[in-house]
VOLUM-468558 format. One record per atom (N, C-alpha, C): atom name; x, y, z; residue in one letter. Coordinates in steps of 0.2 Angstrom, whole numbers. Layout:
REM VOLUM-468558
[atom 'CA', [X, Y, Z], 'A']
...
//
This chain:
REM VOLUM-468558
[atom 'N', [-284, 1094, -20], 'M']
[atom 'CA', [-283, 1088, -13], 'M']
[atom 'C', [-290, 1089, -9], 'M']
[atom 'N', [-292, 1086, -8], 'R']
[atom 'CA', [-298, 1085, -3], 'R']
[atom 'C', [-295, 1081, 4], 'R']
[atom 'N', [-296, 1084, 8], 'L']
[atom 'CA', [-295, 1083, 16], 'L']
[atom 'C', [-300, 1082, 20], 'L']
[atom 'N', [-302, 1078, 23], 'S']
[atom 'CA', [-308, 1080, 29], 'S']
[atom 'C', [-303, 1082, 34], 'S']
[atom 'N', [-309, 1087, 38], 'E']
[atom 'CA', [-305, 1092, 43], 'E']
[atom 'C', [-301, 1088, 49], 'E']
[atom 'N', [-304, 1080, 51], 'D']
[atom 'CA', [-299, 1079, 56], 'D']
[atom 'C', [-293, 1076, 53], 'D']
[atom 'N', [-292, 1076, 47], 'V']
[atom 'CA', [-286, 1072, 45], 'V']
[atom 'C', [-280, 1081, 44], 'V']
[atom 'N', [-283, 1086, 42], 'I']
[atom 'CA', [-280, 1092, 44], 'I']
[atom 'C', [-279, 1095, 49], 'I']
[atom 'N', [-283, 1091, 56], 'G']
[atom 'CA', [-282, 1094, 62], 'G']
[atom 'C', [-278, 1090, 67], 'G']
[atom 'N', [-277, 1084, 64], 'Y']
[atom 'CA', [-271, 1079, 67], 'Y']
[atom 'C', [-263, 1082, 64], 'Y']
[atom 'N', [-263, 1082, 58], 'F']
[atom 'CA', [-257, 1087, 53], 'F']
[atom 'C', [-255, 1095, 57], 'F']
[atom 'N', [-260, 1098, 59], 'K']
[atom 'CA', [-258, 1106, 61], 'K']
[atom 'C', [-256, 1103, 70], 'K']
[atom 'N', [-261, 1098, 72], 'E']
[atom 'CA', [-256, 1098, 80], 'E']
[atom 'C', [-249, 1095, 79], 'E']
[atom 'N', [-248, 1089, 75], 'M']
[atom 'CA', [-241, 1088, 75], 'M']
[atom 'C', [-236, 1094, 72], 'M']
[atom 'N', [-240, 1097, 66], 'A']
[atom 'CA', [-234, 1103, 65], 'A']
[atom 'C', [-233, 1107, 69], 'A']
[atom 'N', [-239, 1110, 74], 'E']
[atom 'CA', [-237, 1115, 79], 'E']
[atom 'C', [-232, 1112, 82], 'E']
[atom 'N', [-232, 1105, 86], 'E']
[atom 'CA', [-227, 1103, 91], 'E']
[atom 'C', [-220, 1101, 88], 'E']
[atom 'N', [-219, 1101, 80], 'K']
[atom 'CA', [-212, 1102, 77], 'K']
[atom 'C', [-210, 1106, 75], 'K']
[atom 'N', [-215, 1113, 75], 'G']
[atom 'CA', [-213, 1118, 73], 'G']
[atom 'C', [-213, 1120, 66], 'G']
[atom 'N', [-218, 1115, 61], 'V']
[atom 'CA', [-215, 1116, 56], 'V']
[atom 'C', [-224, 1118, 50], 'V']
[atom 'N', [-225, 1121, 45], 'P']
[atom 'CA', [-231, 1122, 42], 'P']
[atom 'C', [-234, 1115, 40], 'P']
[atom 'N', [-241, 1115, 43], 'Y']
[atom 'CA', [-243, 1107, 42], 'Y']
[atom 'C', [-243, 1104, 36], 'Y']
[atom 'N', [-243, 1109, 29], 'Q']
[atom 'CA', [-243, 1109, 23], 'Q']
[atom 'C', [-237, 1105, 21], 'Q']
[atom 'N', [-230, 1107, 25], 'S']
[atom 'CA', [-226, 1104, 24], 'S']
[atom 'C', [-225, 1097, 27], 'S']
[atom 'N', [-228, 1096, 32], 'L']
[atom 'CA', [-227, 1089, 33], 'L']
[atom 'C', [-231, 1084, 32], 'L']
[atom 'N', [-237, 1087, 30], 'I']
[atom 'CA', [-242, 1081, 25], 'I']
[atom 'C', [-236, 1079, 19], 'I']
[atom 'N', [-234, 1085, 14], 'N']
[atom 'CA', [-229, 1082, 10], 'N']
[atom 'C', [-225, 1077, 12], 'N']
[atom 'N', [-220, 1079, 19], 'L']
[atom 'CA', [-216, 1074, 19], 'L']
[atom 'C', [-220, 1067, 22], 'L']
[atom 'N', [-226, 1068, 24], 'Y']
[atom 'CA', [-228, 1061, 27], 'Y']
[atom 'C', [-230, 1057, 18], 'Y']
[atom 'N', [-230, 1061, 15], 'L']
[atom 'CA', [-234, 1058, 6], 'L']
[atom 'C', [-227, 1054, 4], 'L']
[atom 'N', [-221, 1059, 5], 'R']
[atom 'CA', [-214, 1057, 1], 'R']
[atom 'C', [-213, 1051, 6], 'R']
[atom 'N', [-213, 1052, 12], 'D']
[atom 'CA', [-211, 1043, 16], 'D']
[atom 'C', [-216, 1038, 15], 'D']
[atom 'N', [-222, 1039, 13], 'C']
[atom 'CA', [-225, 1033, 10], 'C']
[atom 'C', [-224, 1029, 4], 'C']
[atom 'N', [-221, 1036, 0], 'I']
[atom 'CA', [-218, 1034, -9], 'I']
[atom 'C', [-212, 1031, -6], 'I']
[atom 'N', [-206, 1032, -1], 'S']
[atom 'CA', [-200, 1030, -2], 'S']
[atom 'C', [-201, 1023, 3], 'S']
[atom 'N', [-204, 1021, 5], 'S']
[atom 'CA', [-207, 1016, 10], 'S']
[atom 'C', [-209, 1010, 7], 'S']
[atom 'N', [-213, 1012, 0], 'H']
[atom 'CA', [-218, 1010, -5], 'H']
[atom 'C', [-223, 1007, 1], 'H']
[atom 'N', [-227, 1011, 4], 'R']
[atom 'CA', [-233, 1009, 8], 'R']
[atom 'C', [-239, 1008, 4], 'R']
[atom 'N', [-243, 1006, 5], 'K']
[atom 'CA', [-248, 1004, 1], 'K']
[atom 'C', [-255, 1005, 6], 'K']
[atom 'N', [-261, 1009, 2], 'I']
[atom 'CA', [-265, 1010, 7], 'I']
[atom 'C', [-271, 1006, 7], 'I']
[atom 'N', [-273, 1003, 13], 'D']
[atom 'CA', [-279, 1000, 15], 'D']
[atom 'C', [-284, 1003, 14], 'D']
[atom 'N', [-288, 997, 8], 'M']
[atom 'CA', [-295, 1001, 6], 'M']
[atom 'C', [-302, 999, 10], 'M']
[atom 'N', [-298, 996, 15], 'A']
[atom 'CA', [-303, 993, 20], 'A']
[atom 'C', [-305, 998, 24], 'A']
[atom 'N', [-301, 1002, 26], 'L']
[atom 'CA', [-302, 1009, 28], 'L']
[atom 'C', [-309, 1011, 28], 'L']
[atom 'N', [-312, 1012, 33], 'D']
[atom 'CA', [-319, 1017, 34], 'D']
[atom 'C', [-318, 1023, 28], 'D']
[atom 'N', [-319, 1025, 22], 'Y']
[atom 'CA', [-319, 1032, 18], 'Y']
[atom 'C', [-324, 1035, 18], 'Y']
[atom 'N', [-323, 1040, 20], 'Q']
[atom 'CA', [-327, 1047, 21], 'Q']
[atom 'C', [-324, 1052, 15], 'Q']
[atom 'N', [-332, 1054, 11], 'S']
[atom 'CA', [-328, 1059, 7], 'S']
[atom 'C', [-331, 1066, 9], 'S']
//
C-alpha cells in the first residue's frame, strides 16, 4: 500500500495522542469507511 508522507504523519500524530500503533489506527479508519459505506471523492487532488 502506498501512502504519502503527509498521510502517514497525520495518522502517526493521531496514534500518539490515542496511544495506539499508527498502522492499527489506519486499519480502524479503513474499517470505519467500510462499515459506513463511505465512497472516495475522486475530485480530491491525487498525488502519487
